[in-house]
N, C-alpha and C positions, 0 to 999 in steps of 0.2 A: 798406166800413167801415159796421158798423150801429150808429152812435153810440157811446156810450161805457158800459162796464160798470163799474159803482161796488160794490166789494165791500168791505162794512163789517165789522169786527173787534172793535169796541168801543173802550177806551182814553179819554183825556180828551176827545178830540173827540166821542166817544159817552156822555159823562157830563152829570151836571147838578149845579148848584152848590147845595148845602144850607146850613141854617143853621150845622151843627157839622161837616160833611165834603163831600167830592166823591166822587160815587157813580155808576156804571154806570146809565143809564137802563134799566130792565129790560125794554120792550118795543122801545126802540129807536125809538120814534116821533119824538122831537125831532129827532135827527140826520136822518131821512129825510125830515123836513118841510124841514129847512134844506138837505138836498142837492138836493130839488127845486127850492126857491127859488133856490138859486145857480146851477142848471142851466137855469132859465129865465131868469135875470138876464144869464146867458152865452151864452145861444143855443145850449147844448149837449144833445142828445137823449140820456138817460141811461136804463139799467134797474139796478135794484137788487138786490144779491144779498148776503144776510146770511150770513157764515160763522163768525161767532163774536161773543160780546159779553162781553166781561171786560176787566178791566185788562191791560196788556201786561205788566205784573210777574209775572202769573201764568202766561204763556205758556211752554210746554215746548217742545222742539224737535220732538217729534212732533206738536205741535198745527200747526206750521208746513205738514203735508203736508195739512192741510185747505185751506189757502191754495192750496196748490199744485193740489190737485183742484179747486177752484173756479176758478182762472185757467185749466185745461186745458178745463173745461166750458164757461167762456165763449169761448174760442178755437174749440172745436169748434163752437160756434153762431155763429160769424162774426166776433166781436168782435176786433178786432186793436189796440185802444185802451181800457187798462184802468186805473182808478183804485182803489187800495187805501188804505182809512182806516184808522189804527192808532194806538195808543198810543206816545207818544214815549220811555217809559222803556227799553224794548228794540227800538226801530225800527231801531237800527244792526245787531242781529243779526238780525231778519228780513230787513232790506234786503240784507245781504251773502248771506244763504242765497239768497235768490231771484235776485240778481244772479249766483251761479254756477251756478244751475240753469238759468236762462232766457236766457242769454248766447246771443247769434246766434240768436235764435228769432225768428219773424216777429210781433213784439207790442211794442207801447210800453206799459209798466208805470209808473205814477207812483205812488208812495207817499207819503202826506200825514197829518199830525195836527193837533194843537193843544196849546198850552201853557197855556190857559186853557179852563176847560168852557164848554158852553151855558148862557147866563144870566149869566155873569161880565161886567162892565162891561168889561172889557178883553179878552175873549174874540177870539181869532185864527183861530177854525174858519171862520167865512164866507170870509176873505180866503185863507186856505190852500186851502180847497176850490176857490175860484175860479182860484188859481193852477194848482192841480192839473188841473182840467178844461181849463185853456186850454192848458196844456202838453202835455197828453195829444193834442190835436187839433192842436196844430203841426205843419204838414208839414214843417218843416226839424229837427225833431227826430229823431235816427236810432233805428231800433228798439232796444230796450234795457230795462233796468230803472233808474229813476232815483229821486230824492225831489224833491217839488216844494212849495215854501212861498213865500209872498208875500215879495218881496225889496224893501225900501224902497230900495234903491240903483238899482234899475230900475224902482221903481213897478209890477212886473209879477212873473211867476213865476221864481223864483230856482231853478234846476234843478242838482242835485248827483248825478252817475253813483253808483248804490247801492253800489258797491264802496268809493267814496270818502268816505262819511258815516262822521264821528268824532264822538261827543260830548265834551264839552257843546258844542262849537262851534255845532252848528246850531240850539241854543235861545238863542242871544244875538240882540240887537238886530241886530247887525251879523255876519252869520255868513258873511262873504266869504272871509275868510284861513283856510286849515287849518294849512298848514305854512309858517312864514316862510322865504322864499328859495327856495320852489318854486313852481310855477304854482297860480292860485287854482283852486279846484275847485267854488266857487260861481258859476255863469256863468249870463248870459242864456240863454235857451233855444238860440240859435243857436251858442252856443258850450260846450255839456255835454259835454265830454271828459273821460275819466279821466285821471289821471296815474299809474294803474298800467298803464302799456304793455307791461311785460315778463312778465305772465302767460301761462304755456304754456296757453292754452285748451283745446287738443287732449289734454291729460293729465287732464282734468275729465270725468267722466261724471254726467250729469243723472239717472240711475236710483236712487231712494232710496225706502226705504219707512219708515212710522211704526215698525214694530217695530224696523227697523233702527236708527233713530235713539234709539228708548227704551233699546236696548243700548248704542249708543255713547258716550251721556251720562255712564253709570257708569263710562267708562274714561277720562274727561277731567278734568283740574284745571287752573285757572288761580290766579296769584298775581300780588299786585301787592308788589314788593319795598320792604321795609324795612330800616334797619340792625339786624342782629341776628336777622332772620327765622330760624325753626329748618327746614330743610329737612327733617329728619326726619320732619314730618307728611306729607309725600308718599311716604314707604314703604307708606302704605296703598292707593296706586293698584294695581290689578289688574296680573298678568302682560302685559306689551305695552301699557300705558297710556301716556298722553300727559300732559306736564305743559307749559304755555304760560306763560311768565312776562315780565309787562311789565317792562321795565328801566328804570333810571336814564335821565336826559335825555340824557345822553351816550353811549348806548348799551352801558352798562357795568351788570356785576353783580358782587359780591363774589367774589372767587378766594382768600380766606384759607381756609387748612386748619384743618380741624377736623369732628368728626363731624355737626355741625349746619349744616355748608355744602353750597354748590350741588356743588362738585367730589367731594365725598364721596359724596353723593346719587347723582351721576353713577355712581361706581365700584361702588358698593354695588348700583345698580340699572341695568345695562346695558341691561336690557330695554325701559327705558323710553325715549320720545322726548321729548327736552327741548328746548324752543326758547325762546330769548331774544329777545324783539321789543320794538324801540324805534324812535321815530322823532327822531333825534338833532338836537340843536339845529344851526343853520347854521354855528355855530363848531366843528363835528366833520367837518372834511372827509375824514380818514380815522379808521380805529379807534382805540381806545385800547389799551394795552397788555392790559388785563383781558378786553377782547373778544376778542382775538387768542389770550389764553391759554385762554378758554373755548373758542373754535372749535377749537383745537389737540387739545383734550381730548376733542372729539367732540360738542360740544353745538352746536345748531343756532343761529347767531345771525344774526338779520335786521336789517336797517335800512329804515326808510322804510316800514314796514307797520304797520298798525292791527291789534293783538291779535286783536279779533273776527272780522276777516276769515279770518285762518288758523284760529281756532276754527270757524268755519262749514266750512270746508273739512275741517278732522279730521273734525267730526260726520259729514260726508257720506261720507268717505271709509272711516272705521270702520265706517259703517252698511253699506258695499258689500262689505264684508270685507278691505280693505286693511290694512296695517300703518299705524302711525301715520307712519313717515317716507314711504310710499308716498302717503299722503293729501295731502302737502303739496309732493309734487315739483313741482308745475306753479308754486312760488313760488321756486324754487332761485335764479333771478336776483337774487334781494333778499338772499341769503346773503352776509355779508361775504367 
């Protein structure tokens, strides 16, 4: 191991607190200084690799390929322990994407960020960087992609497998419980195991290009359900497009008939891959009638999966030339 490669991408952790706004530090010197100081404090030898410098709300899927290229370059240089700093707004999307691409690769990759910028009296940047560095060099942490933040419950690194990161849970003071009634996914380093044990990893291919992602993002839409939502909006999706819907907490969506409804959209546009994704409450041991009706109509109804994980898989699959249905075949065990 050649120490730890630290890849920076901007975000709040790379921003400065001004009098009227929080803004990216244009040169990145402040973050680089803090990274070096935290490395010295933790006794970790690091090398810095800037990959981007912007707020994560501005990242597009094709920007992730730049992160992939930098990670690959670091691995080629002999680094098998990598920390990537990132803004928290879209951290869960990038984490899911990298988790799907670097699963089972010979690298330990820890993403981290901050919820308060450098210079803020409550800034958590230093302690999160320390946590990520310590997690990255921890020999008991299995190879894989994780997010690592300071966890007051264990007074040290709190490590979440990148597939399991769901906002806004991870930016709460106590971000230990993700799904009530299911195993915790925020663990001490020695216990960082994903709850998503039914993914068919062999059905996922890690080969993807920026051009492919640039095209794929034009074919996907997501929706947050609300009473009265007009599904005719999604007729605008191109042929063979994908619509991922975050369902209600019972794993349901409306099955009322009418031209604005979900069933009507499915009948009008059988070319679309439509998925309803939910993490049902613990009081939903079996699916509701509405969920079964949607399944029988041909809509993909998932339970116990976060939408952004399927979105990352769809982007990768569509970028590779797969159909929307083929892109998420690895997650079929989560269909009701």
